[in-house]
N, C-alpha and C positions, 0 to 999 in steps of 0.2 A: 821390516822394523817394528818393534813393539812400542808405538808412540815415539818417545825419545830414546828408548832402550833397545838395543838389537836383540834378536833371538839368539839365545845361547844354545850351541849345537855341539854335541860331542859325536865324533866320527871314530868308529872302531873298525878299522880296515887293515888286514895284514898285508895287502899289496901296497907298498910304499908309494909307488907312482900314482895309483888310483887314489890313494889317500890325499896326496898333494894336490891332484887335479880337482877333487871335490872341495878341498879347503880353498883353493884359489877362487874357485867359481862362486861358492857360497859366501865367502868373505866379500867378494865384489858385489853380491846382492844385499849387503849390509848386515849379515849375520857375524856373530862372534864365535870363532871355531876353535875347537881343540881336537887334535888327532892323536889317537893311540894305535898301536900296531898288534896288540893281542888282547884276549879277553880279560886277563887278570889286570892289565894296566887300565882297561876300560872300567872295570868295576872299581878299582881304587879311585879313579878320577870321579866316578859317579857318587862315591860315598864321601868325597872330601869337599866338593863344591856343587852348588846347584845348577842344573842344566834344564832347558825347556824341552829340548828334543834330543833324542840319541839315534844315531844311524849305526845299527849293528850288523856287520857281516856275519853270515850264519856259520862259516868255516873260519876259525881263527885258532892260533896256538893257545895252550894253557887252558882256555875256557872257550866253549863255542858260543855263538850269538844267542842261542835259546837258553843256555845256563845263565849268561849274564842277564837276560831278560827276566828269567825267573827270580833271580836274587834281587835285582834292582827294584822289582815291583813290590818288594817287602819294605822299601824305604817309606817314610811318612809322606814325603811329597814327591813321588818318582816322576821322571820326564815321560813324556809320550815317545814310545820307541817304535822305530821302523826298521824292519828286518830286510836285510839284503841277501838274497840267495842266488847261487850260481846255477841251480838246476831248476828252480821254480816249480818244484813238485806240489801237488795239492796237499800231501801229507804235511809237508814243512809249513805251508801257509796255515793250515788248520792248527798245528801245534802252536804256532806263533800267536794266533789270535785267541786261543784258549788261554794262553799265558798272560794275555792283556796287551799284546802288541797293537798299536794304532792301525798299522797297515803293513804290507810288504811289497817289495819290488824285485824283479828279477834282472839279472845281468844278461845281456848288456841293456843299459838304460840311458835315456836322455837326461842330461843335466838339468834341463828345465823342468822335467818331471820330478826330479828330487827337490827343487826349490818349491814347487807347488805342494808337495806332500809335508815339507817341513813346515810351511805356513799354515796349512790346514790342521796339522797336528798341534801346533802352537795355539791356533785358535780354539781347539777343543780343550786344551790344558787350561787356557785363560778362562773359558766359560766355567769349567769344572772348579777352578779356584774361586772365581767370583761367587758361584753358588754356594761353595762351602763357607765362604766369609759371610754371605747374606744369611745363610741358615744359622750360623753361629750368632750373628748379630740379632736375628729374630728370636732365637732361643733366649738370649739375655734379655730382650724386650719383654717377651711373653712370660718368662719366669717370674713368679711372685717373689718379690724382695723381702728379706727378713728385716723388719724395721727395729732399729735400736736407738734409744735416746736416753740422756740423763737430764733432759729438760722436763720439769715436772708436768707443765700443761701438755706436752707432747706425749708423755707417759700416759696421761689420763685419756688423750685421744685414741692411743693404741689399745688401751684397755677396753674402751667403748667399741672399737672395731672388732676386737676378739669376742666380745659379749654378743655383738650383733650378727656375726658371721654365721652361726649355725641356723638362724631363723630364716623366714621367708619375707620379712617386711621390707619394704623399699628403704634404700639408704640415700641420703643426699650429702655429697662432700663438697664443701666450698673452700675456697682459698685463692690466693694470688696465682697467676701463672707460674708454672715450674715448681709448685710446692709438693707434687707428688701425688696429686688427686687420682689420676688414672692408676698408678701403681698401688695405692691403697685399695682402690676398688678390686684390682686383680688379687690383692692379698685376701680380702673378704670372700671373694668367690672360691679361691683356692683353700680356704678354711671352712667352707659351707658344706651342707649336705648335697650340694649340687655340683661339687667340684669335678665329678665325672662327666658332667654335661657341658654343653658348649658355653663359651664366653663370647658373645657376639658384641662387637664395638660399633656403636651408631654414632658417627662423628657428625654432630648436628651442624658444625660450621661448613660442611661440604654439601649439605642438602639445600637445594635451591627452593626458594618460596614457591608454594603451590605443589611441589613434588614431594614434600616431606611426608605426607600422609601415604603416598605409595610406597615410599621407601620404608616406612615403619610398618604399615599394615598390609601391603601387598595390594593386588588388583585382580578383579575377576570379571570377565567378559560374559554376559549372558549368552546362551547358545544362540538365541534368535537375533542377536544384535549385529546385523550386517554392517551398519555404519562404522563400528569400531572393530571390524574383522581384523585389522592390522595390529590391534593392541593385544599382546599376549598375556595370558593369565600368569601370575607369579605370586609367590609367597614374599612376605615382607620380613623385616628384621625381628619383629616381636614373634612371629611364627617360627623363625629360624633358631630362636633362643629357647625353644620349648624344652623343658627339663634342665635348663641352665640359667644363665644370667645375661640380661641385656644391659650393657653399659652405655648410658647416654652421656657422651662427652660434650661439655658446654651446652647443657640443656637450655640455657637462657636464649640461645640463638634459634630455637624453633619458632616457626611462624605461628601466628594466632590460631589458624585452623588446626594445625597439628597439636598445639597445646590443648585445644578443646577435645580433640579425639583422644589424646593421651590421658587427660583427666577422666574422660568417660571410661576409658579401659581400666584405669585403676580403681574407679569406683565400682564398676560392674564386674570386674575380673574376666572380662571378654571383650572382643572387638569385631569389627566388621572389615573385611576387605573393601577396598574402593570399588564401588559398583555392585556390591553384593547386598542382599537383604538379610542374609543369615549370620548370626553371630557365632564366633569361634571362641572356645574357652581359652583364656590366657594362661599358659603354663610356664611363663618366664618370671624370674625375679628381676626387679628393677633397681639398678644403682645409678644414680645420676651425679655428674660433676658440674660445677659452675663456679663462675668467678665470685669473689667476695662481695661484689656489687649487687648480687641477686636479691637480697632482701629490699635494697633500694628500688630496684625494678618492680618489686611486687608493690610497694608503696605508691610507685608512680603509675601503676596500672598497665605497665608493658608486659608483665608476666602475670599469668593467672594466679590468684591467691589459693583457689582450691587445688590447683596442680602443685603448688609449692607445699601445701600442707600435706598432700598425699605422698608426695616423693620424700617429704621430711619427717616421716614417721620415726626414723633414726637420723638425726642430723649431726654431722661431723664437720668441724671448722678446723682446717689445717693452719697452723701459725706459719708466717714467713720465716725464711731462714735467718734473717737479721735479728730476729727475737730469739733464735736458738744457737747463739754464738758458742755455747758450751758444747754443742754437738758437733761443731765443724771439724774439729780435729779427728773425731771418731768417723765421721763421714768420709773426710779426705783420705784416711788411711784405707777405708773399705774401697773407694774408687780406685786408688793406686794399685791395690791387690787385684782389683777386677780387670784393670787394663794391663798391668804389668806382670801378673802371675807372681809365683814365688821368687823368681830371679829377677823381678822388676826393680825399679828404683825405689829409693826411700826418700821421705821428706825431711829436710832440715828444719831446725827449730824456727829459724827466721822465716821460712816459707809458711809454716803453720801460723805464726804470728800475722803474716800478711793476709792470710785467708781469713783469719779471725777479726781482722780490722777493716775488712771490705764489706760494704752493705748488701751485696748480692741481690740487685733488683731483679735478676732472673731466677733467684732462689735456687733449688736443688738442681734444676736443669743447667743453669749456668755454672754452678760448681763442678758438675760432672763434666761439662764440655771443656772448662779450664784445665781440669785434671787429666782428661783424656789426651789433650794437645801436650801437656807438660810431660806425661809419661812417654808419649811418642818421641819427643825431642831429647828426652833425657836418656833413653835406652836403659842401661842396667846401672846408671850412676846415681847421683844424689840430686834431688829437685831443690834448687835454692830459690829465694824470693825472686831473684832477677829472671828466673826461668819462667815464672808464672805470667801469662798474658793478662795482667792486670794494670791499672793505671800506675804511672811512676810514682805518683804521690803516695800511694799506699805502700810501695816497696820501699822508697827512701825514708819514710816516716819511721820506719822499724830501725833504721840506723841513726836516728836523731839528727838527720840532715835538715829537717824543716820542722815547724810547729805542727802539731797534730791538727788534722782537718776534721770538720764535722762530717758525719756519714752523708748528709745531704750534699755537701760540696764534693766529696769524693765521687759520689753517684753522678753529680752534675758534670764533672770533668771527664769521667769515663764515657758517658753517653756522647759528650761532644766529640772526644777523640775517636770513637768509633764511627760516628756520622761523618767526620772529616776523612777517616780511612777509607770509607766506603763510597766517598764522593756523594754523600747524602742519599744513597739508595736505601731507603727506609726498610725495604723487605730484607736485604742482606744485613743491615745494621741490627735489626730485630733478632735475626738468627744468631749473630755473633753474641748479642747480649743475653740470649736465652729467654727473651720476653716476646709476647704477641706484638704485631704491627699496631693493634689498637692501643696497647699500653705504651709502646714508644711514642705514638702520636700524642697521647695524654701527657707524657713526660716532656716532650718538645714544647707543648703549650704551657705547662707548669714552669719550665726553666726559662721561658721566653726566647728560645732559639729561633733565629731566622735563616732561612736557607741563603747562603751567599750568592751574590748575583753572578750569573753565567754557569751555575752548577745545575746539571740536568736533574729532572724530577725522577722520583723512584718509580 
């Protein structure tokens, strides 16, 4: 079984009794079986519906198993094919494997052997499919997005980013969670003279206190240091980004020691590996992202003022989505095309109205998540307001069923509903809302929410 779904198996066997025997046995093992008696019928079946695994007899009327294999491998998503041969010659096996067969089995065979091969072939196909999906997702994530906006302050931001991209000056991008800070950093890298070099992502939130310096600058063990013989020499992220760009995500989360070392690196244009006395020239460009609260952290003394000034030679502040409501229709259509393709669903007018009247506490990230889910559920139809995973107050207000609510009240109700849906698991709730756990915690305090008695902690 494939989780809750059976493995879909096509059997192409011209010996009717043997086909029925295989069908009975494999169906009893939980698989969904289709049997055909000749090669042409097998090929027709493979072209009309999806299968995970195909068992192809080598000798069949109309088309033999190798010809069926050759043609089916041209499908966009072919099943894994197992060739059944009556003579078991090496030449047949080699020909089958060259054509892309998963394996072959010789008659007579044990039914249990066939079941094992079917399951292994399905495992391979599942891994291949998962890898393709992951690669496609990563390519979408890594590809720099084309930014469009009709909101004048955002147009000014994009003009500044385009102007800064060709240079080598550090860039500091600030904004609320989900406003697209990392994507804008990738856009700048892609349009810089360093675009052929690496873009190295340093996720400051994942660096533990005391280890940030090693992560960023690497470590070097002196040759005569027997005490630290177990510590391997390693380059850091700054060195890995040589000739390219180092993206410091959430730079405000760096510990004080790493802040000092980074400020020194920017001032001197060189750095030391931990444990080394020799300086190495820094050949990376620095782009940092931070929350909108970073200037307040500088004033409070929790973030170094000299590092803030060095990173902010070019400073870009991204506006929250709620201030860019004129862009929501454009962005929504772009996300629908991204997830649905040319034959995907379309957005109804009342759905666009609902999107424009929602405050988007999670900004672009939340909008993207909402439309990804809506496209998945809508298929190739029309996305209506009631299809959007938004608070009911937002959707029904469009139909005049209730008085308009303030954006703050809509946000409060939505966060309350998501907390209730996730049984107050704040990590899951933050993910659904498209905001960080830290931001959710702040919202809980602002709105005065209290965890219900008996509800488990996150």
